C-alpha positions as YAML, in Angstrom:
chain: A
units: angstrom
residues:
- id: 1
  name: LEU
  ca: [88.28, 98.80, 67.03]
- id: 2
  name: GLN
  ca: [91.18, 98.80, 64.59]
- id: 3
  name: GLN
  ca: [89.32, 96.39, 62.31]
- id: 4
  name: GLN
  ca: [86.19, 98.53, 62.46]
- id: 5
  name: GLN
  ca: [88.21, 101.66, 61.73]
- id: 6
  name: HIS
  ca: [89.95, 99.94, 58.80]
- id: 7
  name: HIS
  ca: [86.58, 98.76, 57.47]
- id: 8
  name: TYR
  ca: [85.15, 102.28, 57.79]
- id: 9
  name: TYR
  ca: [87.99, 103.94, 55.87]
- id: 10
  name: ARG
  ca: [87.92, 101.21, 53.25]
- id: 11
  name: HIS
  ca: [84.19, 101.81, 52.77]
- id: 12
  name: GLU
  ca: [84.82, 105.55, 52.46]
- id: 13
  name: GLN
  ca: [87.49, 105.00, 49.82]
- id: 14
  name: GLN
  ca: [85.20, 102.74, 47.82]
- id: 15
  name: HIS
  ca: [82.42, 105.30, 48.09]
- id: 16
  name: ARG
  ca: [84.73, 108.02, 46.81]
- id: 17
  name: ARG
  ca: [85.88, 105.85, 43.91]
- id: 18
  name: SER
  ca: [82.29, 105.06, 42.89]
- id: 19
  name: SER
  ca: [81.41, 108.74, 43.09]
- id: 20
  name: SER
  ca: [84.46, 109.57, 40.99]
- id: 21
  name: ASP
  ca: [83.54, 106.88, 38.42]
- id: 22
  name: GLU
  ca: [79.97, 108.13, 38.12]
- id: 23
  name: GLY
  ca: [81.21, 111.63, 37.40]
- id: 24
  name: SER
  ca: [83.90, 110.54, 34.94]
- id: 25
  name: SER
  ca: [81.54, 111.06, 31.99]
- id: 26
  name: SER
  ca: [81.70, 114.80, 32.60]
- id: 27
  name: GLY
  ca: [85.44, 114.77, 32.04]
- id: 28
  name: ALA
  ca: [88.64, 114.38, 34.02]
- id: 29
  name: ASP
  ca: [88.55, 117.97, 35.20]
- id: 30
  name: ASP
  ca: [85.12, 117.49, 36.77]
- id: 31
  name: THR
  ca: [86.33, 114.32, 38.53]
- id: 32
  name: ILE
  ca: [89.30, 116.16, 40.05]
- id: 33
  name: ASP
  ca: [87.07, 119.03, 41.09]
- id: 34
  name: ASN
  ca: [84.56, 116.64, 42.70]
- id: 35
  name: THR
  ca: [87.33, 114.84, 44.59]
- id: 36
  name: ASN
  ca: [88.82, 118.08, 45.86]
- id: 37
  name: ASN
  ca: [85.42, 119.34, 46.87]
- id: 38
  name: ALA
  ca: [84.75, 116.11, 48.77]
- id: 39
  name: ASN
  ca: [88.03, 116.41, 50.65]
- id: 40
  name: ASN
  ca: [87.40, 120.07, 51.43]
- id: 41
  name: ASP
  ca: [83.78, 119.65, 52.46]
- id: 42
  name: PRO
  ca: [83.48, 121.05, 56.02]
- id: 43
  name: ASP
  ca: [80.53, 118.79, 56.84]
- id: 44
  name: GLU
  ca: [82.42, 115.68, 55.83]
- id: 45
  name: ASN
  ca: [85.51, 116.73, 57.78]
- id: 46
  name: GLU
  ca: [83.37, 117.38, 60.84]
- id: 47
  name: HIS
  ca: [81.78, 113.96, 60.40]
- id: 48
  name: HIS
  ca: [85.21, 112.32, 60.29]
- id: 49
  name: GLN
  ca: [86.38, 114.16, 63.39]
- id: 50
  name: HIS
  ca: [83.22, 113.27, 65.29]
- id: 51
  name: HIS
  ca: [83.56, 109.62, 64.29]
- id: 52
  name: GLU
  ca: [87.22, 109.50, 65.38]
- id: 53
  name: HIS
  ca: [86.34, 111.14, 68.71]
- id: 54
  name: GLN
  ca: [83.65, 108.55, 69.33]
- id: 55
  name: GLN
  ca: [86.05, 105.71, 68.52]
- id: 56
  name: HIS
  ca: [88.68, 107.14, 70.87]
- id: 57
  name: HIS
  ca: [86.11, 107.52, 73.66]
- id: 58
  name: GLN
  ca: [84.87, 103.95, 73.17]
- id: 59
  name: GLN
  ca: [88.43, 102.65, 73.23]
- id: 60
  name: GLN
  ca: [89.11, 104.46, 76.52]
- id: 61
  name: GLN
  ca: [85.94, 103.01, 78.03]
- id: 62
  name: GLN
  ca: [86.90, 99.49, 77.00]
- id: 63
  name: GLN
  ca: [90.39, 99.88, 78.43]
- id: 64
  name: GLN
  ca: [88.88, 101.17, 81.70]
- id: 65
  name: GLN
  ca: [86.57, 98.16, 81.86]
- id: 66
  name: LEU
  ca: [89.39, 95.71, 81.18]
- id: 67
  name: ASN
  ca: [91.74, 97.35, 83.71]
- id: 68
  name: PRO
  ca: [89.91, 99.66, 86.13]
- id: 69
  name: ASN
  ca: [93.14, 100.24, 88.10]
- id: 70
  name: ALA
  ca: [95.21, 101.44, 85.16]
- id: 71
  name: ASP
  ca: [95.58, 104.87, 86.79]
- id: 72
  name: LEU
  ca: [97.02, 103.48, 90.04]
- id: 73
  name: PRO
  ca: [100.72, 103.74, 90.90]
- id: 74
  name: PRO
  ca: [102.45, 100.35, 90.60]
- id: 75
  name: HIS
  ca: [103.03, 98.43, 93.82]
- id: 76
  name: SER
  ca: [106.59, 98.24, 95.06]
- id: 77
  name: THR
  ca: [108.31, 95.01, 96.00]
- id: 78
  name: ASP
  ca: [110.38, 96.92, 98.54]
- id: 79
  name: VAL
  ca: [108.76, 96.52, 101.96]
- id: 80
  name: ASP
  ca: [109.83, 99.91, 103.32]
- id: 81
  name: GLU
  ca: [108.64, 101.72, 100.20]
- id: 82
  name: GLU
  ca: [105.30, 99.93, 100.13]
- id: 83
  name: CYS
  ca: [104.84, 100.70, 103.83]
- id: 84
  name: ARG
  ca: [105.21, 104.40, 103.07]
- id: 85
  name: ARG
  ca: [102.68, 104.18, 100.25]
- id: 86
  name: VAL
  ca: [100.13, 102.31, 102.38]
- id: 87
  name: VAL
  ca: [100.45, 104.84, 105.21]
- id: 88
  name: GLN
  ca: [100.11, 107.67, 102.68]
- id: 89
  name: ALA
  ca: [96.96, 106.10, 101.23]
- id: 90
  name: LEU
  ca: [95.47, 105.63, 104.70]
- id: 91
  name: GLU
  ca: [96.17, 109.27, 105.53]
- id: 92
  name: ALA
  ca: [94.40, 110.32, 102.31]
- id: 93
  name: ILE
  ca: [91.31, 108.28, 103.22]
- id: 94
  name: PHE
  ca: [91.04, 109.37, 106.86]
- id: 95
  name: SER
  ca: [92.25, 112.94, 106.36]
- id: 96
  name: ALA
  ca: [89.67, 115.70, 106.68]
- id: 97
  name: ASP
  ca: [91.21, 117.40, 103.65]
- id: 98
  name: ALA
  ca: [92.78, 115.20, 100.96]
- id: 99
  name: SER
  ca: [94.33, 118.20, 99.23]
- id: 100
  name: ALA
  ca: [96.23, 119.09, 102.40]
- id: 101
  name: SER
  ca: [97.61, 115.55, 102.47]
- id: 102
  name: ALA
  ca: [98.67, 115.93, 98.85]
- id: 103
  name: ALA
  ca: [100.50, 119.14, 99.65]
- id: 104
  name: GLY
  ca: [102.27, 117.46, 102.55]
- id: 105
  name: ALA
  ca: [103.24, 114.47, 100.42]
- id: 106
  name: ALA
  ca: [104.74, 116.69, 97.76]
- id: 107
  name: THR
  ca: [107.24, 118.02, 100.26]
- id: 108
  name: THR
  ca: [107.94, 114.75, 102.07]
- id: 109
  name: GLY
  ca: [109.70, 112.58, 99.49]
- id: 110
  name: SER
  ca: [111.52, 109.40, 100.41]
- id: 111
  name: GLY
  ca: [115.02, 108.01, 100.41]
- id: 112
  name: GLY
  ca: [116.52, 105.20, 98.39]
- id: 113
  name: ALA
  ca: [117.40, 104.72, 94.77]
- id: 114
  name: ASP
  ca: [113.82, 105.29, 93.54]
- id: 115
  name: ALA
  ca: [113.10, 108.46, 95.55]
- id: 116
  name: ASN
  ca: [111.60, 110.32, 92.58]
- id: 117
  name: ASN
  ca: [109.22, 107.48, 91.72]
- id: 118
  name: SER
  ca: [108.28, 107.17, 95.38]
- id: 119
  name: SER
  ca: [107.50, 110.87, 95.69]
- id: 120
  name: THR
  ca: [105.34, 110.79, 92.57]
- id: 121
  name: SER
  ca: [103.46, 107.67, 93.70]
- id: 122
  name: THR
  ca: [102.72, 108.95, 97.19]
- id: 123
  name: THR
  ca: [101.64, 112.33, 95.84]
- id: 124
  name: ASN
  ca: [99.17, 110.61, 93.52]
- id: 125
  name: LEU
  ca: [97.84, 108.54, 96.42]
- id: 126
  name: ALA
  ca: [97.40, 111.56, 98.66]
- id: 127
  name: GLY
  ca: [95.56, 113.56, 96.02]
- id: 128
  name: SER
  ca: [92.42, 111.40, 95.77]
- id: 129
  name: ARG
  ca: [90.50, 109.29, 98.25]
- id: 130
  name: ASP
  ca: [89.20, 107.13, 95.41]
- id: 131
  name: VAL
  ca: [92.71, 106.37, 94.12]
- id: 132
  name: ALA
  ca: [93.95, 105.71, 97.66]
- id: 133
  name: ASN
  ca: [91.07, 103.37, 98.41]
- id: 134
  name: ARG
  ca: [91.56, 101.38, 95.19]
- id: 135
  name: TYR
  ca: [95.31, 101.24, 95.84]
- id: 136
  name: LEU
  ca: [94.76, 99.72, 99.29]
- id: 137
  name: THR
  ca: [92.25, 97.23, 97.90]
- id: 138
  name: SER
  ca: [94.75, 96.20, 95.24]
- id: 139
  name: PHE
  ca: [97.53, 96.07, 97.85]
- id: 140
  name: GLN
  ca: [95.61, 93.51, 99.91]
- id: 141
  name: ARG
  ca: [95.94, 91.01, 97.03]
- id: 142
  name: GLN
  ca: [99.72, 91.41, 96.68]
- id: 143
  name: ALA
  ca: [102.24, 88.96, 98.11]
- id: 144
  name: VAL
  ca: [104.28, 91.82, 99.57]
- id: 145
  name: ALA
  ca: [101.30, 92.60, 101.85]
- id: 146
  name: TRP
  ca: [102.35, 89.80, 104.22]
- id: 147
  name: MET
  ca: [105.62, 91.53, 105.11]
- id: 148
  name: VAL
  ca: [104.21, 95.05, 104.97]
- id: 149
  name: CYS
  ca: [101.44, 94.22, 107.44]
- id: 150
  name: ASP
  ca: [103.90, 92.50, 109.76]
- id: 151
  name: ARG
  ca: [105.98, 95.69, 109.66]
- id: 152
  name: LEU
  ca: [102.96, 97.92, 110.35]
- id: 153
  name: LEU
  ca: [102.01, 95.83, 113.38]
- id: 154
  name: ALA
  ca: [105.51, 95.81, 114.87]
- id: 155
  name: PRO
  ca: [106.11, 98.05, 117.91]
- id: 156
  name: ASP
  ca: [107.38, 101.48, 116.99]
- id: 157
  name: VAL
  ca: [111.10, 102.01, 117.44]
- id: 158
  name: THR
  ca: [110.30, 105.66, 118.28]
- id: 159
  name: PRO
  ca: [107.36, 105.95, 120.70]
- id: 160
  name: ILE
  ca: [104.46, 108.14, 119.54]
- id: 161
  name: ASP
  ca: [104.05, 111.42, 121.36]
- id: 162
  name: PRO
  ca: [101.03, 110.95, 123.68]
- id: 163
  name: THR
  ca: [100.18, 114.63, 123.24]
- id: 164
  name: ASN
  ca: [99.76, 114.18, 119.48]
- id: 165
  name: PRO
  ca: [96.29, 112.67, 118.92]
- id: 166
  name: ALA
  ca: [96.66, 112.75, 115.13]
- id: 167
  name: ALA
  ca: [99.76, 110.54, 115.28]
- id: 168
  name: GLN
  ca: [98.03, 108.16, 117.67]
- id: 169
  name: ALA
  ca: [94.95, 107.93, 115.43]
- id: 170
  name: ALA
  ca: [97.12, 107.25, 112.37]
- id: 171
  name: ARG
  ca: [98.91, 104.48, 114.27]
- id: 172
  name: VAL
  ca: [95.60, 102.83, 115.26]
- id: 173
  name: GLN
  ca: [94.30, 103.07, 111.68]
- id: 174
  name: SER
  ca: [97.40, 101.55, 110.13]
- id: 175
  name: GLN
  ca: [97.51, 98.70, 112.68]
- id: 176
  name: PHE
  ca: [93.86, 97.81, 112.25]
- id: 177
  name: PHE
  ca: [94.19, 97.91, 108.45]
- id: 178
  name: ALA
  ca: [97.21, 95.58, 108.71]
- id: 179
  name: ALA
  ca: [95.30, 93.17, 110.98]
- id: 180
  name: GLN
  ca: [92.28, 93.27, 108.68]
- id: 181
  name: THR
  ca: [94.48, 92.54, 105.66]
- id: 182
  name: LEU
  ca: [96.19, 89.62, 107.41]
- id: 183
  name: HIS
  ca: [92.81, 88.19, 108.39]
- id: 184
  name: THR
  ca: [91.69, 88.30, 104.73]
- id: 185
  name: LYS
  ca: [94.94, 86.82, 103.46]
- id: 186
  name: CYS
  ca: [94.95, 84.05, 106.07]
- id: 187
  name: ARG
  ca: [91.54, 83.02, 104.76]
- id: 188
  name: THR
  ca: [92.24, 83.19, 101.01]
- id: 189
  name: ASP
  ca: [95.91, 83.83, 100.14]
- id: 190
  name: VAL
  ca: [97.94, 81.33, 102.18]
- id: 191
  name: VAL
  ca: [98.89, 79.72, 98.87]
- id: 192
  name: GLN
  ca: [101.16, 82.72, 98.29]
- id: 193
  name: LEU
  ca: [103.47, 81.45, 101.03]
- id: 194
  name: PRO
  ca: [105.64, 78.31, 101.12]
- id: 195
  name: PRO
  ca: [104.27, 75.77, 103.61]
- id: 196
  name: GLU
  ca: [107.43, 75.84, 105.71]
- id: 197
  name: SER
  ca: [106.88, 79.56, 106.46]
- id: 198
  name: LEU
  ca: [103.45, 79.06, 108.08]
- id: 199
  name: PRO
  ca: [104.76, 78.27, 111.60]
- id: 200
  name: SER
  ca: [106.77, 81.50, 111.52]
- id: 201
  name: LEU
  ca: [103.66, 83.40, 110.43]
- id: 202
  name: ARG
  ca: [101.72, 81.80, 113.28]
- id: 203
  name: ASP
  ca: [104.31, 82.85, 115.84]
- id: 204
  name: SER
  ca: [104.38, 86.38, 114.43]
- id: 205
  name: LEU
  ca: [100.58, 86.66, 114.64]
- id: 206
  name: MET
  ca: [100.58, 85.44, 118.22]
- id: 207
  name: ASN
  ca: [103.24, 88.01, 119.14]
- id: 208
  name: HIS
  ca: [101.17, 90.78, 117.59]
- id: 209
  name: LEU
  ca: [98.10, 89.48, 119.43]
- id: 210
  name: THR
  ca: [99.78, 89.50, 122.82]
- id: 211
  name: ASN
  ca: [101.31, 92.94, 122.20]
- id: 212
  name: ALA
  ca: [97.91, 94.35, 121.25]
- id: 213
  name: SER
  ca: [96.36, 92.72, 124.32]
- id: 214
  name: ARG
  ca: [98.97, 94.23, 126.63]
- id: 215
  name: SER
  ca: [98.51, 97.62, 125.00]
- id: 216
  name: SER
  ca: [94.75, 97.38, 125.56]
- id: 217
  name: THR
  ca: [95.14, 96.66, 129.28]
- id: 218
  name: ALA
  ca: [97.94, 99.18, 129.85]
- id: 219
  name: GLY
  ca: [95.47, 101.74, 131.17]
- id: 220
  name: GLY
  ca: [93.81, 99.31, 133.55]
- id: 221
  name: GLY
  ca: [91.00, 98.25, 131.26]
- id: 222
  name: PHE
  ca: [90.23, 96.47, 128.03]
- id: 223
  name: GLY
  ca: [89.27, 99.33, 125.75]
- id: 224
  name: GLY
  ca: [91.58, 101.12, 123.35]
- id: 225
  name: ASN
  ca: [92.67, 98.29, 121.05]
- id: 226
  name: ARG
  ca: [89.85, 95.82, 121.47]
- id: 227
  name: ALA
  ca: [89.01, 95.90, 117.74]
- id: 228
  name: LEU
  ca: [92.66, 95.22, 116.94]
- id: 229
  name: VAL
  ca: [92.84, 92.32, 119.40]
- id: 230
  name: THR
  ca: [89.67, 90.81, 117.95]
- id: 231
  name: ARG
  ca: [90.88, 91.11, 114.36]
- id: 232
  name: LEU
  ca: [94.27, 89.58, 115.15]
- id: 233
  name: ALA
  ca: [92.54, 86.72, 116.95]
- id: 234
  name: MET
  ca: [90.39, 86.16, 113.85]
- id: 235
  name: ALA
  ca: [93.51, 86.12, 111.67]
- id: 236
  name: SER
  ca: [95.18, 83.60, 113.97]
- id: 237
  name: ALA
  ca: [92.09, 81.39, 113.97]
- id: 238
  name: ALA
  ca: [91.87, 81.52, 110.16]
- id: 239
  name: LEU
  ca: [95.53, 80.55, 109.88]
- id: 240
  name: ALA
  ca: [95.02, 77.67, 112.33]
- id: 241
  name: VAL
  ca: [92.36, 76.26, 110.01]
- id: 242
  name: GLN
  ca: [94.51, 76.71, 106.90]
- id: 243
  name: MET
  ca: [97.62, 75.06, 108.34]
- id: 244
  name: GLY
  ca: [95.82, 72.31, 110.23]
- id: 245
  name: TRP
  ca: [96.86, 73.60, 113.65]
- id: 246
  name: ASN
  ca: [94.60, 71.19, 115.51]
- id: 247
  name: THR
  ca: [96.09, 71.79, 118.96]
- id: 248
  name: VAL
  ca: [95.47, 75.54, 118.93]
- id: 249
  name: ILE
  ca: [93.10, 75.47, 121.94]
- id: 250
  name: GLU
  ca: [95.45, 73.35, 124.06]
- id: 251
  name: ASP
  ca: [98.45, 75.48, 123.05]
- id: 252
  name: VAL
  ca: [96.68, 78.71, 123.94]
- id: 253
  name: LEU
  ca: [95.39, 77.43, 127.28]
- id: 254
  name: GLY
  ca: [98.77, 75.90, 128.08]
- id: 255
  name: GLY
  ca: [100.72, 79.07, 127.34]
- id: 256
  name: VAL
  ca: [102.70, 77.41, 124.54]
- id: 257
  name: VAL
  ca: [102.16, 80.26, 122.06]
- id: 258
  name: GLY
  ca: [103.09, 83.16, 124.28]
- id: 259
  name: ILE
  ca: [99.81, 83.86, 126.11]
- id: 260
  name: LYS
  ca: [100.77, 83.29, 129.76]
- id: 261
  name: ASP
  ca: [98.48, 82.58, 132.71]
- id: 262
  name: ASP
  ca: [100.77, 84.45, 135.11]
- id: 263
  name: GLN
  ca: [100.55, 87.69, 133.08]
- id: 264
  name: PRO
  ca: [97.19, 89.44, 133.58]
- id: 265
  name: GLN
  ca: [97.85, 91.73, 130.62]
- id: 266
  name: ASP
  ca: [97.62, 88.69, 128.32]
- id: 267
  name: ALA
  ca: [94.16, 87.76, 129.60]
- id: 268
  name: PRO
  ca: [92.07, 89.55, 126.93]
- id: 269
  name: ALA
  ca: [93.81, 87.69, 124.10]
- id: 270
  name: ARG
  ca: [92.77, 84.19, 125.24]
- id: 271
  name: PRO
  ca: [88.95, 84.51, 125.08]
- id: 272
  name: GLU
  ca: [89.15, 86.53, 121.87]
- id: 273
  name: LEU
  ca: [91.16, 83.78, 120.16]
...
């Protein structure tokens, strides 16, 4: 674009010089008058402005094509901060009114050294479902997603109020998104992790699987978290393939990985895996 713009202005200057040379026979005063008239011509000025506007618009379109996520807040390498942003984005997507979420985010803020940046980022995420959705899609490709998802799946330190259905729904949404992300990453992004960390990841996934299974059977049936149990089992199976865990069936049936025969609440996890 810069080369085209330079070529355009160079062509205009040459055109003006040729026009000035053709009119030089009528005297120097006529040449000056013609040049001034050309510069003050409203039609020519409007043409220049229109051409510059078109170039600017084309440049913006090319930048958008090269980097469609240029308007997204940058991802944080801090696990706690990125957790807050992911939860905020999920609330914006599942909220009945995204603008209400934006208003709530503006008053929430966050602690830490980068509190101002955090508040701005979460406000941007809460203000648009499209931005929130693209942020979560981009998040799933980041290396920090491994630790963030593990944090989202961990049992809450403070139990959720059973009389607050909105809080319960948000918890289910964040856990399923974390399990879905881990399933995707176990299939395609294991290379982001050092090989020696894979056994620890396997143990963590199995713990999340058994916790989800026990939560599903807490009410006497296998209902509430079945989708979560299934997705965590899929993530564990994908990881088993990636790390060459060839004894996975024997380990599961033998209770080596935490799924015990003498605990009925662990029963749903075994057939799912």
